[in-house]
N, C-alpha and C positions, 0 to 999 in steps of 0.2 A: 504494500500500500504506500502511496506517495506521502511525503511528510504533511502536505496540506490535508490529505484525507485523514491521517492520524489525528491531526489537530482538531478537525471537525468532529470526529467521533468523541474525543476527549471533552470537547466543549458541550456536546449533547449529553454526555454522561453526567457532567457537572451540573447541567441545567436541570435534568429530570431526576437525578438520583441524589440531589443535594441533601445532606443531613447536617444540621448545625451542631457545633460543639455542645456536649452535654447530653446528646441523644445518640444512642447506638443500637443498631439492629443486631440483636443477639442470636436469634434463630428464627427459622421458618419451618412450617410443617404443612404438607399437602394431604388432603383427604381425597382419595381417588374413587370415582364411581358414585359419589353422593354429594349432597350439598350441606354446608354448615348452616344450621338454623338457630344456634344459640352459643354465646360465649359469656364467661364471667371470670373475674380475676379477684384473688384474695387481697386483703388490705395492703400488704406489703409487696405484692407482685410475685410472691414465691410459688404460687400455684395458679394454674389456668385450667378451667374446665370447658370442654367443647362438646356440643351436641349436634347431631346430624339428622338429615332427612330420612335416613333408613335405620334409625334406632341406635346409632353409635354414640357412645359416651366415653370421653377420653379425659384423663387428668394428667397434666404435664407440670413439671417443676419449672423454676425460673430459668433453667439452663436448657430447656427443651427436651428433657428426658421424660419418657412416658412412665408415669407412676403406676397406673392401672387403667383398664378399659372394661366396658360392658357392652353387650349387644342385645337390643330388643327389636321391636318391629316398626314402631311409629316415629313420627317427627318429634324431636326433643327440644324443649326449652329448659334452661339450666340456671342454677344459682349456687353460690358458694359462701360459706360463712367467712368473716374477717380473718380468722385464724386457720382456715382451711380444714377444720375438724369435721365439717359436714358439707356434703354436696347433695343438692336436690335436682331431680330431673322430672319434668312434666311431659309425659308421653301422650301424643295423639295418634292412636293406632287406626281406628276405623270410624269414619263419620257416619256411614250407613248403619252400623251396629252400635253406634254411640259408645265405642270402646276407648278407654284411656286410663292412665294411671299416674299417680305421683309417687316417686320413690326417693328414699333418702339413703345415702351411703356414708360410712365413716371414713376416716383418713386413709384406711388401707383398702378401700373399695368393697368392704363387706356391707351387704344390704342391711340397713338398720330397721326400716319399715317400708310398707307399701300400702297405698290406699287407692281403691278403684274410684275414679272420678267421672267417667264418661269422657267423650271427646273434648279436649281442652281448647277453648277459644280465647280465654283470658288467663293471664299468669302474672303474678307479682310477688315480690318478697320484701320483707323488712331488711334494713341494712345489716343487722346482726344475724339474719336468717332465723330469728326467733319465731317468726310467723310467715306462712306461705299461703297465698290466696290463689284459688283456681275457679274459673267459671267455665261451664260446659255448653254444649249446643242446645240443651233443654232449658237454658236460663237459670240453672242451679249454680249457686256460688257458695264455696266453703272456704274457711280459714282454718289452717292447722298450725299447731305449735311445732317446735323442732323435734319433739318426741312422737309426733304423728297424731296427737289428740286433737279432735275437732273442737275448735273454740267458737265458731260461728257457722250458721247454716241458713242460707236464703233459698227456699224451695221454689218460690214464684209459681205456684200451682196454676194460677189463672193465666200465666204467660208461658205455658209449657212448650209452645212452638216458636218462641222467640229466643234465638241463640244469643249468647253473650257477645257483644261487639267490642268491648274494651273493659279492662279491669286494672286497677292500680292500688297499691298499698303504700301508706306513708312510711318513710324510712324507720320511724320509731315503732311501727306496727300498730299504732292506735287507730288509724282511720282507714277504712276500705271504701273505695269508690268503684262503681261498675255501671255499665249501660247495656241495654238489650236492643236487638233489632226489632223494635216495635213500630207501629204505624205512626205514633207520635213519640219521638225520642224523649228520653228522660235519663237523668243521672241519679243513682241511688247511693246515698251516703250511710255508712254504718260505723258507729263507734264500737270497736270490737271489745273494749273494756266494759262499756255500760250497756251495749246492745241497743243504744238509742239510734233511731233511723230518721232520715230526712229524704225527701224526694225533690229534685229540681226538674221542673217541667215547663214553667211559664215562659222561658226564653226560647223554647223550641216550638215549631209549628207542625200541624198535622201533615203527615206524609213527608216530613222534612228529612234531610240527610242524617244518617246515623252518626253517633259519636264514635270516632275511631281511635282516639288517643286520650289517656287520662294520666296525669302526673301530679303527685302531691308533694308539698314541702316537707321539711324534716319532721315536724310534729303534726302534720295534717291540717294546719290552720289555713292553708291556701290550697286550692285545687285548680289546676290548669287543664282545660279540656279543649279538644278540637273536633269539629264536625264539618262535613262537606263532601262533595263529590265533584269530579272534573278538575278544572284548573284553579279554583279558589276554595279556601276553607275559612271558617269563622273560628277564632280562638277566644275562649272565655276564661276569665279569672274569677273564681268564687271563693267565699269564705267557707269555713267548715260548718257554718249554719245554713249554707245554701244561698247566701246573698251574692248577687252579681256585683263585682267591683268595676269591671270593664269588659268590653269585647272589641275585637278588631278583625276586619276582613283582610286576608293576606293570600299570596299565592300558595298553592297546594302544599300542606305541611307533611313532611316526611319524618320529622323527629322533633321532640321538645325536651327542655330541661328547666328545672327551677332549683335555686339554691335552698339550703336548709332554712334560712331565715326569710325566704321569699323576696329578698332584695333584688335578685337578678333572675330574669325570665328570658329564655333563649328559644328561638324558633329556627328550624332548618327547613328550607323550602325548595320546591322543584325548580324555581328560577335561579338557583345557585347562590342565594344570599342567606347569611345568618343575620337575624334581627334580634337585638337586645332591648328589653323593656324594663322599666322600674315598676314598683308595685302600683303606682298611679296610672299605669298604662301609657307612659310617655316613651317614645322610641329614643333610646340613648345612644346607640351606635349600630352600624351595619358593616358587614364585610362580605364580599362576594368571592366565590371559589370557582374553580374550573369544573363545571358540571353541577348537577343538582346536589344539594346538601343531604346526603343519605342518612348520616348518623352523627349524633352528638353525645358527648359524655362529659359531665361536670363534677369536679370534686365537691364534697358537701359544703365547704365554706364559700364556694363560688369563685375561688381565686385562680383556677386553672381549667380551661375548656379544651377538649379535643374534638375535632370535627373532621369527617371524612366525606369525600364527594364521589360521584359517579364518574368523574374525570380522573380518578386515581390520585387525588391530592389529599394530604393529611396536614392539618394545621393544629398547633397548640397556641392558644391565646390566653391572655390574662382576662380577668373578669371585666376589665374596661375595654377589651377588644384589641389590645396591643399584641403584636406578633412575638411569640416566644421561640417558635421552631416551625419549620415547614419541611415537607418531604413529598416528592413527586415520584410515583411508581411508573415503571414501564413494563408492560406485559404484551405479548402478541395474542390477538390483534389489538386488545385494549385492556386497560386496568381500571377496575371499579372497586371502590371501598364500600362494602355492604354493611359492615357493622364495626364498631370499635368500643373499647372500654378502657378507661383510665383507672388505675388503682386509687383507693381512697387517700393514700399517702402521697400520691402524685409522682411516684418513682418508677412506674411501669405503664406501658401502653400496649394493648393488644388490638390488632386489626384483622379483619377478614377481607380477603381480596378475591374477587371473581367467584365468590361463594364456595371456594374449595381450598383456600390457602390461609394459614394463620401466620401472622407476623408478630414478633415480640420485640418491643423496644425497651431498653433501659433508659430512664430519664434521670440525668444528673442535676445538680443544683443550678447549672447554667440555664436550665429551662425557665427558671424564675427571673432571669434577667432579660429585660425587653431588648429586642433588636431594633428598637426605634422605628417601628412601622405602625403608625396609629391607624385606627379604623377609619372608615369613610365618614366624613362629617354628615350630620343630620340637618337637613334644611329646616 
């Protein structure tokens, strides 16, 4: 190859595979013949659990070594406790037969307990994995503790043919929110400690678009919800009493996050933009990516945000939108970030590429130093 060609290749590699100081790609792992449907990372990044579309469940350590694996039949959604002592997997096996199960495993991969749940349509966990919520295709919703005991049960007998469209559990496990595929959408709030319930219905119209995403703040005092179909969605912020604080129409929402104290609200959209709002509903900053913003992950304090796009771009941003780190992936014929998770301590980042590859990044203290790239100004 001529020197000019070598220089061009090196320039392209630097452009698309740039990784800032303080962030290092430690390992990658491919899943052949199936798709990755769930990932979760422990508090310190020492363990990563991966679930797949064909019942695969894999636990890796921080160096990419496979600790243990399990195989079942259905699509897996996963969670892991902060100390990695417990892994949970929600399996959706057969929609027609309403078959599904929630399983819990100890640190060695031994099955601790299993509960038959029906086909899982909604899944959520508390931050400490002390509570796990599942909703099925019959509109039944249950909350289990880490020992597998049922703490709450919503049967919804009169809505037996309305599947769960979304479910969310507050990080402290106190508040559960869920919605069903009803003629008139509604959000149901349940205080798991007191069993007190509330229904939010007045903001939705008959035959309106279903609620597809629900995210709660740390203690459940704020609820972020998104509903819509097509190119636009409506985002709502409610209190835990069901009062509407504000709503906003935005391009199609693919992911949302809210900080523990509700001070920072983040929306990732089809148009490639991340939008940040304060609790009053004011747009505080925006930043656009290459391709639709497919996945967001925020540390509980709201000081570090990870974002992945369908264009293969990964960003780490401060809570105020300043760039900490960026990485552009190249795959043939294209690279797409399907999901990512940042550890609670902010020292590890896990990403899923093209639905079949896991990337593990170690994040050093340099990621807390701004690279002096502010977000786009808000008019």
